[in-house]
C-alpha positions in Angstrom: -37.6 -88.5 8.8 -38.1 -85.2 10.6 -41.5 -83.6 11.1 -42.5 -80.5 9.5 -42.4 -77.5 12.0 -45.7 -76.7 13.5 -46.8 -73.1 13.0 -46.7 -71.1 16.3 -50.0 -70.0 17.6 -51.0 -66.4 16.9 -52.0 -64.1 19.8 -55.5 -62.9 19.5 -56.5 -60.1 22.1 -59.6 -60.6 24.1 -62.4 -58.5 22.9 -62.1 -55.3 20.9 -58.8 -53.4 20.9 -59.1 -50.1 22.8 -57.7 -47.1 20.9 -55.3 -44.9 22.9 -56.1 -41.3 22.7 -54.2 -39.1 20.3 -52.2 -36.6 22.6 -50.7 -34.7 19.7 -53.4 -32.4 18.8 -57.1 -31.9 19.8 -59.8 -32.7 17.3 -60.9 -29.5 16.1 -64.7 -28.9 16.2 -64.5 -25.1 15.9 -65.5 -22.5 13.4 -62.5 -21.5 11.3 -61.1 -18.1 11.3 -62.0 -16.5 8.0 -59.0 -16.5 5.6 -58.1 -15.5 2.1 -56.4 -17.8 -0.4 -54.6 -15.8 -3.3 -51.4 -16.0 -5.2 -51.7 -12.2 -6.2 -48.8 -10.0 -5.0 -49.1 -6.3 -4.3 -46.1 -3.9 -4.0 -45.6 -1.6 -1.0 -46.9 1.9 -1.4 -44.5 5.0 -0.7 -43.8 5.0 3.0 -45.6 1.8 3.8 -42.5 -0.1 4.9 -41.3 3.0 7.1 -44.7 3.3 8.7 -45.0 -0.5 9.3 -41.8 -0.2 11.4 -43.0 2.6 13.8 -44.6 1.7 17.0 -48.1 3.0 15.8 -47.9 1.1 12.4 -50.9 1.0 10.2 -53.5 -0.4 12.5 -55.2 1.3 15.6 -55.0 -1.9 17.6 -52.2 -4.5 17.6 -53.9 -7.3 19.7 -57.4 -8.6 19.3 -59.5 -11.4 20.6 -61.9 -13.0 18.3 -65.1 -14.0 20.3 -65.6 -17.5 21.0 -67.2 -19.5 18.1 -68.1 -22.9 20.0 -65.1 -23.7 22.2 -62.4 -21.8 20.2 -61.1 -18.4 20.4 -58.5 -16.6 18.4 -55.9 -14.0 19.8 -54.5 -12.2 16.8 -51.3 -10.1 17.2 -50.8 -8.0 14.0 -49.2 -5.2 12.3 -45.6 -6.5 12.5 -43.1 -4.4 10.7 -42.2 -5.4 7.2 -39.5 -8.0 7.3 -39.7 -8.1 11.1 -40.2 -11.3 13.2 -40.2 -9.5 16.6 -43.2 -7.9 18.3 -43.3 -4.2 18.6 -43.1 -2.8 22.2 -46.7 -1.4 22.0 -47.9 -4.9 21.3 -45.9 -6.6 24.0 -47.3 -4.0 26.5 -50.8 -4.4 25.3 -53.2 -5.1 28.3 -55.3 -7.6 26.3 -52.1 -9.6 25.5 -50.9 -9.4 29.2 -54.3 -10.6 30.4 -54.4 -13.5 27.9 -50.9 -14.6 28.8 -51.9 -14.8 32.4 -55.1 -16.7 31.4 -53.0 -19.1 29.3 -50.7 -19.8 32.2 -53.3 -20.5 34.8 -56.2 -22.1 32.9 -54.7 -25.7 32.4 -57.7 -26.7 30.2 -56.5 -24.6 27.3 -54.4 -26.0 24.4 -52.9 -23.8 21.7 -51.7 -23.7 18.1 -49.7 -20.7 17.0 -49.7 -19.8 13.5 -47.5 -17.1 11.7 -48.6 -15.0 8.8 -47.1 -12.6 6.4 -48.2 -10.3 3.5 -47.8 -11.5 0.0 -44.9 -9.2 -0.8 -41.5 -10.7 -1.2 -40.2 -14.2 -2.1 -42.1 -17.0 -0.6 -38.9 -18.4 1.0 -38.5 -15.3 3.0 -42.2 -15.3 3.9 -42.0 -18.7 5.3 -39.0 -17.6 7.4 -41.0 -14.5 8.6 -44.2 -16.6 9.4 -42.2 -19.1 11.3 -40.2 -16.5 13.2 -43.2 -14.5 14.2 -45.1 -17.7 15.5 -41.9 -18.7 17.5 -41.5 -15.2 19.0 -45.1 -15.4 20.3 -44.5 -18.8 21.6 -41.7 -17.4 23.7 -44.0 -14.9 25.3 -46.0 -17.9 27.0 -45.1 -19.1 30.4 -43.9 -22.7 31.1 -47.2 -24.1 31.8 -48.9 -22.6 28.7 -45.9 -23.5 26.5 -46.3 -27.3 27.5 -49.9 -27.1 26.1 -48.9 -25.8 22.8 -49.3 -28.6 20.1 -48.1 -26.6 17.1 -46.0 -23.5 16.3 -45.9 -23.2 12.4 -46.2 -20.9 9.4 -49.5 -20.4 7.6 -49.9 -22.3 4.5 -48.6 -20.9 1.1 -51.0 -18.2 -0.1 -53.0 -18.3 3.0 -53.8 -14.7 4.5 -56.1 -13.2 7.0 -57.1 -10.4 4.5 -56.6 -9.7 0.9 -53.3 -7.8 0.1 -54.7 -4.9 -1.9 -54.2 -2.2 0.8 -51.6 -1.1 3.2 -53.9 -1.9 6.3 -54.8 -5.3 5.0 -51.2 -6.1 4.4 -50.5 -4.9 8.0 -53.3 -7.3 9.1 -51.6 -10.2 7.4 -48.4 -9.5 9.0 -49.6 -11.3 12.1 -49.7 -14.4 14.4 -52.9 -16.2 15.3 -53.0 -18.0 18.6 -55.6 -20.6 18.3 -57.1 -21.3 21.7 -58.8 -24.5 22.3 -60.8 -25.2 25.6 -61.3 -28.5 27.2 -57.8 -30.1 27.4 -58.1 -31.8 24.2 -61.5 -33.1 24.3 -62.7 -30.8 21.7 
């Protein structure tokens, strides 16, 4: 008669198991950028689309840096033309954008998330396409070092906006990309 097989010993690691750090995305401990959540859709006014596609557009400034709130900053590029994913030349030549791109490339402690936005007009499928395309086009402005520290390039969530969509200026502010800037190389 044969013996019953003996169970193999189970490996038990000595002491507590050390958790490996998550390198995917920093743990966010920052104040969120103010946003509006709404399913309301507002049509374009007369000449709104044509004005949006001019270099001047609807807003006086195309690039803004929201002051630090803790260890985070937000670089906002707005006033994209209606149905445009590309940046206007005036935005690409903006001195603030140029200075930030140099900072992003040289300050290795920074990490980034790039989020594209659209206004509420048009079908949601097209708006996701626009949001994603805008975020990707801003990503391509980054130098190679900064690009390696981008942990997400994505569209804003459904019904998420920077402003309500009730005016032409607010819709222009929603046709935007927000570069979320996190200091500290992931130890946030």
